[in-house]
N, C-alpha and C positions, 0 to 999 in steps of 0.2 A: 386729687383737691379736690374741692369741694366746691357748684359752681356758686359763684352768691348774687339772687334774687335783691332784687333795687327796691325798696320799701317806694310804693309806691304815688308819697307826702314830696318823695325826691328827683322823679322821675315823671309828676309834674311841674313842679318849681320846672325843672330844666326847659318842657316845652312849651310851658307859660315866658321862660326865658328867650329860647329864642324864638315867639311868638308878639313877645314883647318885642325885644330887644331892648330889653334893656330890667335893672334889679328890681329901682320902684317899678315901674308898669306895670310887670310878674304880681310884681307881692299888692301892689292894688287887685289888681284881676283875681289871684286869689285870695282875699282878700289875709291876708295877712304880713307880718313884717316884715322890714329889708332886713334885716337879720334874717331873721329864720331861711327865707328864699339865699341867700346866701352858705348862712349853711346852712341844711341840706345837699346844698353843688360843689361845697370842699366836700361834705363828706360824702356824695356821690364818688368825686373825682377821685380821692383817698381810697378809696374801694376798689376801686378799675385801675388804679394808676396810671390816669393819663387823664391829660386834660380839657375839657366836653368843648368851654369857652377862651375868647380869646379876650379881656379884658380893657376896653377905654377906660376915658375918663367920663362919660356918658349913655356909652354904649356897650353893648355886648354883643360877639358873634360867634356863631358855633364852627369849630373846628370840625376836620375833614365825622371824626368819633363821635362830637358832641352832635352834627346833622344826620348820621345812624339813629345813635342812640334818644335820639326824637322823636326819629319819624315812625320805629320800632317800635314805640309809647304811642307815640299817633292813634298807633292803626290799635295795639294792644285795648287800652279806653274805648276806641271806637265799639272792637265788640263787645267789651261788659258790657257798653252800654247796648248796643241788638243786643248781647242774652239776655241782658235784664231788662230789655225794656223801659230802659235812664233815657230822656232824652236829653 
C-alpha cells in the first residue's frame, strides 16, 4: 500500500481552520472562498478516511486526529520556511 501525501493546500486549510476556529475565518486568512476550504478539508478527510474536525453551527473543533495532523503540518511549514528562509 502506498502512503498518501496530502496536498499542501489541504494541510494549510486544516491548520487555518484549527487556528481560526471556523471555515469562514480560515478562508479569509488564506484569501480563498469558504467553499474552497470546505472542499479541501472534505478531500483530506476522505483521503485519510477519518474525521479531522467536529463541525458546529459557527465553530469547528479539531478531533484528536485533526489536532495531531494540524500540529505536524504546522511544524512542516515552519521547517520549510526555515530552510527556504521565508518569513
